[in-house]
C-alpha positions in Angstrom: -74.9 -53.0 15.5 -76.1 -50.6 12.6 -80.0 -49.3 13.4 -82.5 -49.8 10.1 -81.8 -45.9 9.1 -78.0 -47.2 8.4 -78.3 -50.2 6.9 -80.9 -48.7 4.8 -78.3 -46.1 3.9 -75.0 -48.4 3.5 -77.7 -50.5 0.6 -78.7 -46.4 -1.1 -74.9 -46.0 -1.7 -74.0 -49.4 -2.6 -76.6 -49.6 -5.3 -75.5 -45.5 -6.8 -72.2 -46.0 -6.5 -70.4 -46.9 -9.7 -68.3 -49.8 -9.8 -64.7 -49.4 -11.0 -62.4 -51.9 -11.4 -58.6 -50.9 -10.9 -56.5 -49.5 -13.5 -54.2 -52.2 -15.5 -50.2 -51.0 -15.0 -49.4 -51.2 -18.9 -46.1 -50.1 -20.9 -46.0 -47.4 -23.3 -46.0 -50.2 -25.9 -49.5 -51.9 -25.1 -51.1 -47.9 -24.2 -49.9 -47.4 -28.1 -51.3 -51.3 -29.3 -54.8 -51.4 -27.2 -55.7 -46.9 -28.5 -55.8 -48.5 -32.0 -56.9 -51.5 -31.4 -59.8 -50.7 -29.1 -60.2 -46.9 -29.1 -62.9 -45.0 -31.0 -62.4 -41.7 -30.0 -60.1 -39.8 -27.6 -60.8 -36.4 -26.0 -58.4 -33.2 -24.8 -61.2 -31.4 -22.3 -59.5 -27.9 -21.7 -59.5 -27.5 -18.2 -62.0 -24.7 -17.3 -62.9 -22.8 -13.9 -65.6 -25.9 -12.9 -63.5 -28.9 -14.4 -59.7 -29.9 -14.5 -59.8 -30.6 -17.9 -58.2 -34.5 -18.5 -58.9 -37.2 -21.6 -62.0 -38.7 -22.0 -62.0 -41.9 -24.2 -64.6 -44.2 -26.0 -63.4 -47.8 -26.8 -65.9 -49.8 -27.5 -68.7 -48.7 -26.2 -66.6 -48.0 -23.0 -66.4 -44.9 -21.9 -63.5 -43.8 -19.2 -62.2 -40.4 -18.4 -59.2 -39.3 -16.3 -56.2 -36.3 -16.1 -53.5 -37.9 -18.5 -54.0 -40.4 -21.5 -51.9 -42.9 -19.5 -54.6 -43.3 -17.0 -57.5 -42.8 -19.6 -55.7 -45.8 -21.2 -55.5 -48.0 -18.6 -59.0 -47.7 -16.8 -60.2 -48.3 -20.3 -58.6 -51.2 -20.5 -59.3 -52.8 -16.8 -63.0 -52.1 -17.6 -63.0 -53.4 -21.1 -61.2 -56.6 -19.8 -63.6 -57.1 -17.2 -66.9 -56.8 -19.3 -65.7 -59.1 -21.6 -64.3 -61.5 -19.3 
């Protein structure tokens, strides 16, 4: 049984945790097609002492970041699909 404090903590955590869909598994040609059709800007962020670097995509008002371009595109495609289904 959860006490009131634990229940409130769980509700607060759920409200402040960003929902993130599972990345799609796209082929190389699907990734290139998706980038050319939906992506406005792709930025490579160089690693620093505070961050490990990676790619940030800006696609039809969706922002997606990941350590590789493939991961960033597959995540952005999943976010886009969720927002438009």
